[in-house]
N, C-alpha and C positions, 0 to 999 in steps of 0.2 A: 745330441750324443752320438747318433748314427754317423754324422759327418766326421766327428773326431775318430771314431772307430775306423772308418774308411781310410783316413789319412794315415793312421798308425799302421794299418795293415799294408797299405801301399808302400810305405817306406821300410817295411820289414825291420822293425826294431830288434836289434840284437846288441846286447851289452857285454863287453869283455873288460878285463882288468887293464887293457891298454886304451880303453876309451877315455876321452877327456873327462866326461862326467864322473866316471868311477875314480879317476885319479884325483880330481878335485875333492871328492867325498873323502878319499883316503888321507890326503894331506891336511884337510881341515878337521879331521876327526877329533883331535885333542881340543881344539877351540870349541867345537860343537859340544863336547862333553862338559867343558868348563861353563858354557853358557846355560846348559840345561840343568846342571846339578848343584847350583848354588842355592843357599837358603833363601836369598832374595828372589830368585826366579820362581821358586816353589811358592813363596808368599804371593807373588804377582798372580800366579795361576789360581790362587785361592780367591782372587777378586779384590785385592787391596789396591784400589785405584779410585781417584776422584776426578772430577771434571777438569780442574786446573792442570793436573798432571797429564791428562790425556791431550789437552790443547797444546801443552809443551811438546809432547811427543809428535804431534802433527806438524808443528813448525819445523822440527829437525827433519822429519821425513820429507817435507816439502822441498827443503834445500838440497837434500840428497838426490831425490828423484828429478828435480829440476836440472841438475847437472848431468845425471845419468842419461835422461831421455833426450836432452838437447844434443849430447854427444853421440848417442845412438842415431838420432835423426841425421846429424851431420855426416855420419859415416855409414849410412844405410846401404850404400853400394859397395862398401869394402868387402873383400872376399871373406874375411873372418866374421863380419857383423851381419851381412845379408842373410845367412841361413837362420839366424836366431832373432831376426828383426820382426817383432809382432806388435806393432804399436796399437792396433785396434783391440787386440785381445788382452794385452798386458799393461798398456799405458796407465800409470797411476797419477800423473800430474794433475789432470783435470779433476779427478776424483778428490784429490787432496785440496784443490782450490775450492771445490764445492763444500767440503767439510769445514774448512777454515772460515768460509763465508757464513756458514750456518752458525758457527759459534761466535765469530767476531764481527759479523756484518760486512758490508761492502768495502770498508776501509781496513780489512784484515791485514793487509801488507804492513800498515803502520804499527800494528800491534804485535807483530811477530817478535819472539825472543829466541835467538839462535846462538847456541854456545860456540866458542871459537873452534872447538874440536870438530863440530859439524861442518864449519866452513873449511877446515883443512881437508876433511873428507871430500867435500864438493870440489875443492881445488885439485885434489889428486885425480878425480874423475875427468876434469877438464884437461889436465896435463896429459893423461894417457890417451884421451880422445884425439889430441893433436900429435902425439909422438908415437904411441903404440896402440892403435885402435883395436888390435887383437886382444889386448888386456881387458877391454870392456866386456868381453865374453865372461870373464870370471865374476865381475860385479853383477852383470845382468842375471847370470845363473843363480848366484847365491841369493840375490834379492827377490827376483820374480818367483823362482820355484819355492822359496821360503814363504812368499805371500800366498801361494796356492796351497801350501800345506800347513805349517805352523801358524801362519797369519790368519787362517780361518778359525783356528782355536782362539787366538787372541781376539778376533772380532766378536766372538760369542761372549767372551769374558767381559769385554768393554760394554757390550749391549746390556748384559745382565747387571753389571756393577753400577752403571750410570743410569739405568732405566730408560735407555734411548728407545724410541718407538718408531715404527714405520721406516726403519733404515736411515733416519735423519742423523747426520753426523757420522755415518758409518760407510760412506761411499768408498773409502779406501779399501775396504775388505770385500767389495763386490766386484765380480768379474762377469758381467751379464752376457758377454759373447763367448765365454768358455763354458760349454755344456757339461763337460766332465773334467775336473781338475786333474785326476789321475791319468786319464788318457792324454790330456794335453801335455802333461809333464813327460810322458813317454815320447810324444812327438818332439818336444823340445830337446830332450836328450839325444834323440836320433839325429836331429838337425845339427846339434852342437858337435856330436861325435863325428860328423861328416866333414867338419872343417879341417882343411889341410894346413898343418903347421910344421915348421922346421923344429928340430929338437930344442934349439935355443928359444924359439917362440913358445913352445909348449912349456918349457921350464919357467919362462917368464909368466905365463898365464897361471901356472900353479902357485908360484910365489905371490902373485897378485890376489889369488883367492884367499890365501892366508892373511894378506894385508887387509883385505876387505873386513875380515873379522876384527882385526886389531883396530881399525878405524872406529868400528862400533864400540869396542871396549873403551877406547879413548874418550868417546862421547860420554859413555857411562861414568868413567872416572872423573871427568871434569864436572859433570852435573853432581856427582857425589860430593866433591869438594865444595862446590858452590852452595849446595843445600846445607852441608854440615856447618859451614861458616855462618850462613844466614840464621840457622836454627840456634847456634851457640850464642850469637849476638842477641837474638830475641830472648833467649833464656836469661842472659845476663841482665837485660833491661827489666824483665819481669821480677827477677830476684832483687835487683836494686830498688825497684819501686815498692816491692812488698816490704823490704827491710826498712825503708824510710817511713812507710805507713804504720807498720806494727813491729817496732824494734824489740819489744819485750816478749812477744809471743813466739817463743822458739819452737814449740811443738807445731804450731800452725805453719810457721815458716818452713820447717822441715817437710811437713806434709805437702805443702804447695810445691816445693822444689822437686820432691819426688814425683808428684803428679806431672809437673812440667817436663821432667826428664822422660817419663813414660810417654807422654804425648809427643814429644820431639822425636823419640826413638821410633814410634809408630809411623809418624809422618815421613820420616826419613826413609824407613823401609819401604813405604808405599811408593814414594817418588823414585827411589832407586830401582824398584821393580819395574816401573814404567820405562826408565832409561834402559834397562836390560831388554825391554821389548824391542829395542832397535836391533838387538841380536837375535831375538826370538824368530823373526822372519827368516833368519839364516840358521839359527840354532836348532829349530824344531823341524828339520827337514824330514819329509817322508820320501826322500829321493830314491 
């Protein structure tokens, strides 16, 4: 912690409304509020999550961070990337590999399920890494600083809800080389605010920050649709099987259908809450 304090003091952190970090916070405020104040997000924070849903979340996070960190590595010497390049402190890819191997075994890559929206998000990261490396700043800021703030809350929810012990399956939420998340975030903002950008580049970075939120919302929407279709099909099959088995017991049939609907609704809410967790890392900033 003392080392973090010294770094912050040395760099004389001063934040103004012209600083890039504050501008990003301002332009993404609406998306932030949308992510935090939905009924589903509140339900997730109450701990409505199961293991299968968490594993699905890890798969999407892996593909996102794979693209982000490979592009940051490739552009590490770029003038806009170098100041915020902290692979040892912030890198999440190895932690995600560890978590996926814990749940799926050594052949975890063969068992990954990744929505098309997640792949589009990853593709965008690779595009800007090649064409506009300065835009990576927006994605790195929203993801990493979210992981250091709201992501910590998410980690505790997952641990309690799934009964995970000794940190197993929770490596993604651990930052062993960051002694003080709050002080590190101050340092990160200071470094980011020192990046020299033209007005056109700055405008592009701000637009990309908003786009980062939208990509996560798209992932949520696609998973919502997939789960809704799957659950409706399952409900139809149950209803059909029950009708064939007991065609004359209308009361029982109605009761089972109601129960199925309730179960489906609960499962859908839980899974959608996890999908929204993709936005939590960005949505629950304490920036």
